[in-house]
C-alpha positions in Angstrom: 0.0 0.0 0.0 1.2 3.4 -0.9 1.4 6.2 1.8 -1.1 8.7 1.0 -3.7 10.9 3.2 -6.9 11.3 1.2 -9.5 13.7 2.1 -12.8 12.9 0.4 -16.1 15.7 0.0 -18.6 15.8 -2.4 -16.9 17.5 -5.2 -13.2 16.8 -4.2 -12.5 21.0 -4.9 -14.0 22.7 -1.9 -14.1 21.3 1.5 -11.7 18.4 0.9 -9.4 20.8 -0.5 -9.6 23.1 2.5 -9.2 20.4 4.9 -6.2 19.0 2.8 -4.3 22.3 2.7 -4.9 22.6 6.5 -3.2 19.1 7.0 -0.4 19.6 4.8 0.4 22.9 6.4 0.5 21.2 10.0 2.5 18.2 8.3 4.9 20.8 6.9 5.2 22.8 10.2 5.8 19.4 12.1 8.5 18.2 9.5 6.2 15.6 8.4 6.8 14.4 4.5 3.6 12.6 3.8 1.3 13.0 0.8 -2.0 14.5 1.1 -4.7 14.7 -1.7 -8.3 15.9 -2.1 -10.6 13.7 -3.9 -14.2 13.5 -4.6 -16.4 11.0 -2.5 -17.9 9.7 -5.9 -14.4 8.0 -6.4 -13.8 7.0 -3.1 -14.0 3.3 -3.8 -11.5 3.4 -6.3 -9.1 5.9 -4.2 -9.3 3.7 -1.1 -6.5 0.9 -2.4 -4.0 3.4 -3.1 -4.4 5.2 0.4 -3.0 4.9 3.9 -5.3 7.3 5.8 -8.8 8.8 4.8 -10.4 11.7 6.3 -13.9 12.1 5.6 -16.3 15.3 5.4 -19.6 13.6 5.3 -20.2 10.2 7.2 -19.0 7.7 4.9 -21.4 4.9 3.4 -21.1 1.4 5.2 -19.9 -0.1 2.4 -17.0 2.6 2.1 -16.1 2.0 5.8 -16.3 -1.7 5.3 -13.7 -1.3 2.4 -11.5 0.9 4.4 -11.5 -1.8 7.1 -10.6 -4.7 4.9 -7.9 -2.4 3.7 -6.9 -1.6 7.3 -6.9 2.1 6.3 -7.6 4.2 9.3 -10.6 6.7 9.1 -10.7 10.0 10.6 -13.4 12.8 10.6 -12.5 15.9 8.9 -15.1 18.3 10.3 -12.8 19.4 13.3 -10.4 20.7 11.0 -13.0 23.1 9.7 -14.3 24.0 13.3 -11.1 23.8 15.2 -13.1 21.6 17.7 -11.1 18.6 18.6 -8.7 19.1 15.8 -5.6 18.5 17.8 -6.7 15.2 19.2 -7.5 13.9 15.7 -4.4 15.5 14.2 -2.1 13.6 16.9 -3.9 10.4 16.0 -3.2 11.0 12.2 0.2 11.9 13.1 0.6 8.3 14.8 -0.7 6.8 11.6 2.0 8.6 9.5 4.6 7.0 11.8 3.6 3.4 11.3 
């Protein structure tokens, strides 16, 4: 499995891009070299096999969560990166995943 964090929203160009940029900036500030990419939710089943971390905006379908579990891809909520509430805790968990 390649190492790549994906952030998915409906279009892959608005919310997911905003969150992907926030995570990229935090990674850069923390000296973490890890690819981050915004994708659209419609392509999530195709994107999951090439991802190592998945950050979602809207709650994913059960099928998507099951596929992520099958592929042993950790899944995180992205809304805290928009609201700031709980962001640090989720970010710390994501950082731990980048170290695996």
